[in-house]
C-alpha positions as CSV (number, residue, x, y, z in Angstrom):
1,M,151.4,313.7,-5.2
2,A,152.2,311.9,-2.2
3,T,155.6,311.5,-0.9
4,V,156.7,308.5,1.4
5,A,159.3,309.2,3.8
6,P,162.3,307.1,3.7
7,V,162.6,304.5,6.3
8,S,166.2,304.1,8.0
9,L,167.6,301.1,7.4
10,V,169.1,301.0,11.0
11,A,165.5,301.3,12.1
12,E,164.2,298.0,9.9
13,I,167.1,296.0,11.1
14,G,166.4,296.8,14.5
15,D,162.5,296.2,13.8
16,I,163.6,292.9,12.3
17,A,165.9,292.1,15.3
18,G,162.8,292.5,17.7
19,D,160.8,289.9,15.4
20,V,164.1,287.6,15.2
21,W,163.7,287.6,19.2
22,K,159.9,287.1,19.6
23,T,160.5,284.2,17.0
24,L,163.0,282.5,19.2
25,A,161.1,283.3,22.2
26,D,157.8,281.6,20.9
27,D,159.6,279.0,19.1
28,G,162.8,278.0,20.8
29,P,166.3,277.2,19.1
30,M,166.5,276.8,15.6
31,S,168.6,276.6,12.6
32,L,169.9,279.8,10.7
33,A,167.9,278.8,7.6
34,R,164.6,278.1,9.5
35,L,165.0,281.1,11.8
36,V,165.2,282.9,8.0
37,K,161.9,281.2,6.8
38,A,160.1,281.9,10.0
39,V,161.0,285.4,10.1
40,G,160.0,285.8,6.6
41,Q,162.5,288.7,5.6
42,P,165.5,288.9,3.0
43,R,168.4,286.5,4.5
44,D,170.9,289.4,4.7
45,L,168.7,291.8,6.9
46,V,167.9,288.9,9.2
47,M,171.9,288.2,9.4
48,Q,172.0,291.8,10.1
49,A,169.7,291.6,12.7
50,L,171.5,288.5,14.2
51,G,174.4,290.7,14.5
52,W,172.9,293.5,16.8
53,L,171.6,290.9,18.9
54,A,174.8,289.2,19.3
55,R,176.5,292.7,20.0
56,E,173.7,293.1,22.6
57,D,174.5,289.6,24.2
58,K,170.8,288.5,23.7
59,I,171.6,285.5,21.5
60,W,173.7,282.2,21.4
61,I,174.9,280.8,18.2
62,E,176.1,277.3,18.4
63,E,177.8,275.2,15.6
64,E,176.1,271.7,15.0
65,K,177.6,269.3,12.6
66,R,176.7,271.3,8.9
67,S,174.5,274.2,10.5
68,R,174.3,276.8,12.9
69,I,171.6,276.8,15.8
70,V,170.4,280.3,17.2
71,S,168.9,280.6,20.6
72,L,168.3,283.4,23.4
73,R,170.3,283.8,26.1
């Protein structure tokens, strides 16, 4: 029986942070809802990835009426 090595959740969030960064670099600023859809990962993991990028000062998040717009710095 083959065993699968567990993947660190921190490593997964880091990978998703890379996906978020690449999506914003390719497609430009977008709303959180659109970003979650574009990345194709669960919303909670995308939000954690955004926290990672925000902590590293790589993104900018602006309030715009009823949504938040995310862009690269």
